[in-house]
N, C-alpha and C positions, 0 to 999 in steps of 0.2 A: 376773740380771745387769743392771746399769744401763747406760744409753747411754754413760756415761763409761768403764765398764770394758770394753765390748765391743771397741773397736779395739785395746786393749792385749792382750786374750786372743787375738784373731785374729793379732796380730803375733807373739806367743809361739809359736803353732802354726806359722806360716810359717817362723820362724827354726829351729825344731826340724826341720822337714821339709828345709829347705835345708842344715842342718848334716849331716843324715844322708846327703844326696846328696853333699855335699862330701867327707865322710870316706870314703865308699865309693869315690869317684873317686880320691882320694889313695892309698888302699891298693892299688887295682887298678893304678894307674900305677906305684907302687913295685915291686910284684910283677912287673909286666910288664917293668920295666927291670932286673930281677934284682938289686935292691938290698935290703939288710936295713935294719931300723929303725936299727941302730947306724951303718951307713954314711951314711944320710941325715942323722942327727943330727950326725955328724962333719963332713959337708960344710957344714951350716948353722951349726954351732957352738953347739948346744943339747944338753941331756941327752937320752938315748934315751927316757927316760920322757915327755918332752914330745911326741915323735913318737907314742908309744903312746897318750897321752891324746887327741891330735888324731884319730887313727884310730878311737878308741872314741867320739868325739863328746863327750868330757867338757868341762866348762866351764873357764874360766881359761886358755885358750890364746888368745893375742893374734892379731889379724889380721896383724900383721907376721910372726909365726911361721908362720901358715898360708900366707902368701904365699911365704916362703922355702922351706918344705917343698915347696910346689907346684912352685917353680922347680927344686928338686933332683931331682924325679922327672919333669921334662919337661913341666910344665903351667904355664899362666899363670893366676893368680887375678885375676879382675876383680870389683871391688866397685862397685856403682852404687846410687843411690837414685832412686826414681820417685815422681811424685805419687801419694799414697796415697788411701785412702778418706776418707769424711767425718771431719773432724778432731773432736777432743773439743770440743764446743760449750760456751762459757762462758755464764754467766747474762746477761752484758751483751749478747751477740749474740742470745739468745732475746728479750730485751726490745726490742732494736732491730727485729727482725722483727715483733714484736707491734705496735710503734708504726706500722709501715707497714700492716699488715693492718687496723688500726682506722681509719687515715686513709682508706683506699680504700673501706671500706664492705662490706656483707654480700653484694654480688653477686659477689664474687670467691671462687673456690675454690682452696685452697692444698695443695701437697704440699711436703715438706721433705726435704733431703738427697737429691736426685734425681741418680743417677749419669749421667754422659755416656754416649752410645752407644759400644759396643765391648766385646768380651769381656775385654780386659786393662786397660781404662782405669778406674781407681778414683777419678778426680776426680768431684766432684759440684757441682751448683748448690745454694746454700743453700736456695733455694725456687723453685718453679715455680707460676705463677698462671694461672688461666683464668677469663675473665668469663662468667657464666652466660647473659647476654642477647646479647652481641655476639660471643662465642667468641674474643675477643682473648686472646692469651697473651703472657707474658713470663717471663724468668728473673731471678733475683736473686743477686748476689754481695754479701754483707754484711760490712762491716768496722767493728769497734768502735774499732780503733786503727790508723791508717795509719803504718807505720814507714818504708817506702820507696815513694814514689809511683810511680816509674818501674817498679819491679818489679811493683807492683800492676797497672799498665797492661798490662805484658807478660803477666802471668798470666791476666788476664781476656780479653785478646785471643786467647790460645791456646785457652782454654776455649770462647770464642765460635766460633772457627774449627773446632775439633774437635767442637763440639756441634751443628753444623748451622746456624750463623749465626742464632740466635734474637734477638729483641729483648731487650736486656740492660738491667737496672736495677742500677747500682752504688749500693748503699745504705751510707751512711757516718754514723756517730754525729756529732752536732753538738757538737764540742769545739773549743776554741781550737787545740790541737795539730794536730788533723786538718785544720782550715782552713789552718793555716800550711803543713803538708806539701803540701796540694793547690796552694796558691799557688806554692810553690817549684818545682812541676813545670811552671810556665809555661803555654804554650798547648797542651801535650800533652793535658791533660784536656778542655779545651774542644773540641778537634778530635775526640777519641774519644767524648765525651759532650756533644754540643752543646745538649741540652735540660736546663735547670736545674730546681731543685726545684719552684718554684711552678708553672711550666708543665706539668711532668710530673705533679704531683699533680692538677692540674685536669683534664688529659686522661684519666688513668687512673681517676680517681673517676667520670668519666662513661662509662667503658668505651671510650674512644677511644684509638687509637694515637698516641703523641706524635710520631711521625714519624722519630725517631732514637733511638739508645741514650741513656739518661738517667743523670744523677748526682743522686741525691736525698740531701740532708743533713738529717736530722731528729734 
């Protein structure tokens, strides 16, 4: 199984498990309410076979149908998304991280896709570095393409807060579009990442703390 395939397979297993739990809850609630599949179908306005397929966990039943059936048997269906595990990393991001490791030199030791602490938190830093001589450490959030600078700031700030407030390096590919997006964000990036590329690279190459979170564009 490749690294690209692993998150998809894990998602499929989670979905199957959650569907089994949902269908069991719907069936138990219907029976507990003294309703037949036909009565539920009539209340919702769908064929009885749709209720049957839903209770059997079969595919091709929409979330809308599931929500209506849940309401008919006295349940509220809530669907939410959460920050997931390490995303499928593209070649560009790998190359971006490699550029940083080569610039900083051989005294740094690297780990990749390091999960934040917490049993249920599947977010991860793209890399975590530790200097062999000074024991200085920092974490990296790498972006090959900045689409929404404000959203990026919020996401990194939340990861920093929930990850124990480590020293953060926001690593961004040096493209015209990325620089434009960062400029459009105004002073927000300078406030969050007051140390720029040149000063950050000089300090980190020497194994020194740059003093603040840094924005490195390479």
